[in-house]
N, C-alpha and C positions, 0 to 999 in steps of 0.2 A: 504494500500500500504506500509506503513512504517513497519508493522509487518513482511510482507514477505521480505522486504529488510533486516531486522535484521536476519531473518532466513537464507537467502542466505549467509550473511556474516559469521554467526556462522558455517554453514555447511562447507563452503570453508575453513575457518580458522582452524577448528578442524581437517579437513581432512589432512591439510598440516602441522599442528603443530607437533613438535617433540613428538614421541610416547614413547621413551625410557627415563627413568628418568636420565640416564647418559648423555643425549644430552644437556649439560649445555648451556643456552642461553647467548651468549656474548654480543649481541646487540639486542635491541627491541625498536621499535618506533610505536606509534599509534597516529594519528591525527584524532580526532573524527569528526563526521558529522558537517559541518558548512554550513550555507545557504548564498548563494550569488546570488542575482537576481533570486530566485526561484529554484536554482539548489543546491542540497546538495551533498557534497563529503566527503570521508574519505580516508586515506592511512594507511597502516600497513606493517611492515616489521620486520624480525628478522634474526639473524645469530647464528648458534650454534658452539660449540667447534669442533664438528666432521665435519664441513664444510657444513652443510645444510644451505640453504638460501631461504627465501620466501619473496616476496613482492607483494602487491596488492593494487589496487585503486578501489573505488566504487563511483558511482554517481546515484543520483535520481533526475530526472528533468521532466519537462512537456513533453519532447519529448523522454523519455527513456522507456516508457511502463513498469514501475517498476524500480527495481534496476539493474544496469549493473556493474559487477565486472570483472576487467581484472587483471591478475596477472601472476606470474612466480615463480617456485621453482626449486631448484637444490639440488642434493645430490650425494654422491659417491656410485656407485653400488658395489656389492660384488666382481666383477671382477676388481675393481679399477678405472673404467672409470667414468667420470662425466656425470650424467644424468640431462639434463635441460628440463623443461616442461613449456610451456606457455598455459594459459587457459583463457576462458571467461565463465561467468555465468550470464545468463539473463533470460528473459521470455521464451527462448527456452531450458533452462536447462544448465547443466554444460558440457562444451565441451573443449577438448584438442585441441589447435590450432596446435601445433607441439611438438616434443619431442622424436621422434624415438620409440614411444611405438606402437607395432603392433595393428592395428584396431581390430583384433580378441581378443586380451587381453582386450581392452576397452569394447568391446561388452560383453565379458563374465563377466566382473565386473559389468556391468549394469544389468545383470540378463538375 
């Protein structure tokens, strides 16, 4: 179970991590997994010079059926508008909760 939890964290974090070497990170914080009454949690966030922001929280517990990651990220679109996306990743996969991204685009990205 813990290996799959690490895998979900890495996939979600890499997917949302700045891809351009010019996207200097101004702020970054990671609070690693810690155990409290059988529930393990972490939190992670960063902000870049060009305005990208990402934050997420993960939990593994007896009632989560694996790891559950909830997060959000935002960036400035090429047309100058701010794009914000909220997501969840759990035993059902990675799902966008909202964000104004057309479902057809999400389906085409999924293959």
